[in-house]
C-alpha positions in Angstrom: 100.9 92.1 82.8 99.7 92.9 86.1 97.0 95.0 86.5 96.7 98.0 89.3 94.4 96.2 91.4 96.5 92.9 91.5 99.2 95.3 92.6 96.9 96.7 95.5 95.8 93.0 96.2 99.6 92.1 96.5 100.2 94.9 98.7 97.4 94.3 101.1 98.3 90.7 101.6 102.0 91.8 102.9 101.0 94.5 105.0 98.8 95.4 108.3 95.4 96.6 107.4 93.7 98.6 110.0 89.9 99.7 110.4 89.1 103.1 111.7 88.9 102.5 115.4 92.4 100.6 115.2 93.8 103.6 113.5 92.5 105.9 116.0 94.0 104.0 118.8 97.2 103.9 116.9 97.4 107.5 116.7 96.5 107.8 120.4 99.7 105.6 121.2 101.7 108.2 119.3 101.9 106.5 115.9 102.7 108.8 112.7 99.4 109.2 110.4 100.4 110.2 106.9 97.8 111.2 104.5 99.2 110.2 100.9 96.0 112.2 98.7 96.9 115.0 96.6 96.6 118.2 98.1 93.3 119.0 96.2 91.8 116.1 97.7 92.8 117.2 101.5 91.1 120.5 100.9 87.9 118.9 102.4 89.7 117.9 105.5 92.3 115.3 106.9 92.4 113.1 110.0 93.6 115.3 112.8 97.3 115.2 113.3 98.4 113.6 110.0 101.3 114.5 108.0 100.7 115.3 104.2 102.9 113.5 101.9 100.9 113.0 98.6 101.8 109.6 97.2 103.9 111.0 94.2 106.4 112.3 96.8 106.5 109.7 99.5 109.6 108.1 99.0 111.0 111.4 99.0 109.7 112.6 102.0 110.2 109.3 103.7 114.1 109.1 102.6 116.2 111.1 105.0 118.9 111.4 102.3 116.6 113.7 100.2 116.3 117.2 100.7 112.5 116.8 100.5 112.6 114.2 104.0 109.7 115.0 106.4 111.0 114.9 109.9 108.1 113.1 111.1 108.7 110.2 109.2 111.1 107.9 110.4 112.0 104.0 110.0 112.0 103.4 113.4 108.4 104.9 114.0 105.0 103.4 113.8 103.6 105.0 110.7 100.0 104.5 109.4 99.2 105.7 106.0 95.8 106.5 104.3 94.1 107.5 101.2 90.6 108.2 99.8 89.5 104.5 99.6 92.7 102.4 100.6 94.2 101.5 97.3 96.9 103.9 97.3 97.8 103.5 100.9 98.2 99.9 100.7 100.9 100.7 97.9 102.5 103.3 99.9 102.8 101.1 103.0 104.4 98.5 100.8 106.8 101.2 99.5 107.5 102.3 103.1 108.5 98.8 103.8 110.7 98.5 100.9 112.5 101.9 102.3 113.3 99.9 105.5 110.2 100.9 107.6 109.7 98.0 109.7 106.3 99.0 111.5 104.0 100.1 108.8 100.2 99.9 108.4 97.4 101.5 106.3 93.6 102.6 107.0 91.6 100.0 104.9 88.8 101.8 103.3 90.6 105.1 103.6 88.8 108.5 104.5 85.5 106.8 103.1 85.8 104.1 106.0 86.7 106.8 108.7 83.7 109.1 107.7 81.4 106.2 107.5 82.6 105.0 111.0 81.5 108.8 112.1 84.8 109.9 112.7 85.8 113.7 112.1 87.9 115.3 109.5 89.4 118.8 110.4 91.1 121.3 108.1 94.4 120.8 106.8 96.0 123.2 109.0 93.8 121.7 111.9 91.9 124.9 113.1 88.1 123.3 113.0 86.6 120.0 112.5 84.9 119.2 109.4 82.6 116.6 108.0 81.6 114.0 110.3 
């Protein structure tokens, strides 16, 4: 039997793992940033510009053939995913690769690493900074 953390380690071995500064640079270059946390987790803030696609709905949001597809998600675009600590986003990045997304990465350490690096979060509606 494979454990969840073994699955995360295998996913991380096959994807691009980025730090907070690298993610900020990617967003500056036009990458799509995807927050795969649950709605209750995003209430305290998201990384500015992030598309919200909870992990449980990611495949449906990413697949243009479903009625739940999000226009921001396209296999031709650079996509960077993140979660709270970096495990779910690693699995999500691997899943996107399986769906045909060719240029995918994730934020190693997730929101925890983002905040530890002194970077802000904004409310999900983007109206004002939160945290820091």
